[in-house]
C-alpha positions as CSV (number, residue, x, y, z in Angstrom):
1,M,-3.6,1.3,3.5
2,N,-3.7,-1.2,0.2
3,L,-6.2,-1.1,-1.9
4,P,-7.6,-4.7,-3.3
5,H,-6.3,-6.0,-7.0
6,L,-10.0,-6.5,-8.9
7,S,-10.2,-8.4,-12.4
8,Q,-11.5,-6.0,-14.8
9,E,-14.4,-7.3,-14.8
10,Q,-15.0,-6.0,-11.3
11,R,-13.4,-2.9,-12.0
12,A,-16.3,-2.2,-14.9
13,D,-19.2,-3.4,-12.1
14,A,-17.6,-0.8,-9.7
15,R,-17.9,1.9,-12.3
16,V,-21.7,1.2,-13.4
17,K,-22.8,1.3,-9.7
18,A,-20.6,4.5,-9.2
19,V,-22.2,5.9,-12.3
20,A,-26.0,4.7,-11.0
21,A,-25.4,6.4,-7.4
22,R,-23.9,9.7,-9.3
23,A,-26.7,9.9,-11.6
24,V,-29.4,9.1,-8.5
25,R,-27.9,12.5,-6.2
26,S,-27.7,14.4,-9.3
27,Q,-31.2,13.9,-9.7
28,A,-32.1,14.8,-5.9
29,K,-30.3,18.0,-6.3
30,Q,-32.1,18.1,-9.7
31,D,-35.4,18.0,-7.9
32,L,-34.3,20.0,-5.0
33,K,-33.4,23.1,-7.3
34,T,-36.6,22.5,-9.1
35,G,-38.7,22.1,-5.7
36,Q,-39.9,18.9,-6.6
37,L,-38.7,17.3,-3.8
38,S,-38.4,18.6,-0.1
39,V,-35.3,18.4,2.3
40,G,-37.2,16.7,4.8
41,A,-38.8,13.5,2.1
42,L,-34.6,13.3,0.7
43,L,-33.8,12.5,4.4
44,S,-36.0,10.5,4.5
45,A,-35.7,8.3,1.3
46,A,-31.9,8.6,2.1
47,L,-32.8,6.2,4.7
48,D,-33.5,3.7,2.0
49,E,-31.1,4.7,-0.5
50,P,-27.7,4.6,-0.2
51,A,-26.8,6.6,-2.8
52,L,-28.3,9.6,-1.4
53,D,-27.2,8.6,2.5
54,R,-23.5,9.2,0.2
55,L,-24.9,12.8,-0.2
56,R,-22.8,16.0,1.4
57,V,-25.0,18.2,3.1
58,S,-23.1,20.7,1.9
59,D,-24.5,20.1,-1.7
60,L,-27.7,19.1,-0.6
61,L,-27.7,22.6,0.9
62,E,-26.2,24.1,-2.5
63,A,-28.7,23.0,-4.7
64,L,-31.5,24.6,-2.3
65,P,-33.1,28.2,-4.6
66,G,-30.6,30.4,-3.4
67,I,-28.0,29.1,-1.4
68,G,-24.1,28.9,-2.3
69,K,-21.4,27.6,-0.8
70,V,-20.8,30.9,1.8
71,R,-24.8,30.5,2.8
72,A,-24.5,26.5,3.1
73,T,-21.2,27.1,5.0
74,V,-23.1,29.3,7.7
75,I,-25.9,27.6,7.9
76,M,-24.0,24.3,8.8
77,S,-21.9,26.3,11.5
78,E,-25.8,27.4,12.8
79,L,-26.2,24.2,13.1
80,G,-23.1,22.6,14.6
81,I,-22.5,20.3,11.5
82,A,-19.4,19.2,10.1
83,P,-18.5,20.8,6.8
84,T,-17.4,17.5,5.4
85,R,-20.8,15.7,6.6
86,R,-22.5,13.5,4.6
87,V,-26.8,12.8,4.4
88,R,-25.9,9.1,6.3
89,G,-23.6,11.2,9.5
90,L,-26.5,13.8,10.4
91,G,-28.5,13.0,13.8
92,V,-31.4,12.8,14.3
93,H,-31.5,16.7,16.3
94,Q,-29.3,17.4,13.0
95,R,-31.6,16.6,10.4
96,R,-34.5,17.6,12.6
97,A,-33.0,21.5,12.9
98,L,-31.8,21.4,9.6
99,I,-35.5,20.7,8.1
100,D,-36.7,23.2,10.5
101,Y,-34.0,26.2,10.0
102,L,-35.0,26.2,6.4
103,G,-39.0,25.9,7.0
104,K,-38.6,29.1,8.8
105,K,-36.1,30.2,6.1
106,S,-38.8,29.4,3.4
């Protein structure tokens, strides 16, 4: 697949948008880590915020206190969530299962 040729102005605009999206995801992960944001609230916010719906589920889990790469992989495996799944790709049942699972472990 050939990428479209972008002008310098288009590339600069894309770069600004990418940096803003990364900042939104970074802030959301920080809020998860400090407990200011719950997983349920993040999943709800992702419905309206395109930057959050591109967050990998593994990154979401790893942002939670006490969950690292191994535990995140185990949780995703138990819930039937693919390792490369992003928040936007979660179905209704997977979202509910994730919230319920994390609620029981808290």
